[in-house]
C-alpha angles and dihedrals in degrees: 000000000000123000092249091059089055091050093050090052091054092052089080088080126174125226098238097180101056135075132190117263091227095186092054094039092049093052092048094045094047091054087057091048099258106122104149128068089233094055091045091053091053091046092053093044094238134125116269090236091054093047091051090050093050092047088052090058101271119144116264126219111259092245091052092048091052093042092053091051092047093048088056094044094236137115116268092246092061096067102022125063130191117248127209 
């Protein structure tokens, strides 16, 4: 494996210092008709297991965090909060 291959693999970074504001997210998603975690995972084009992990406080990938905010039509800061 070349060094550039390793660098490319690491570009799929996670955002370790944020968590989903589930109460805000749930209200916004419900308004769009997505009330279950399963339907939300499909809507955001992510695996159910990944979505459950994120909802439980796990760090999202940067692309996932941005896609979720875009799907809701809000700024990233509205549904994601920094953690200590």
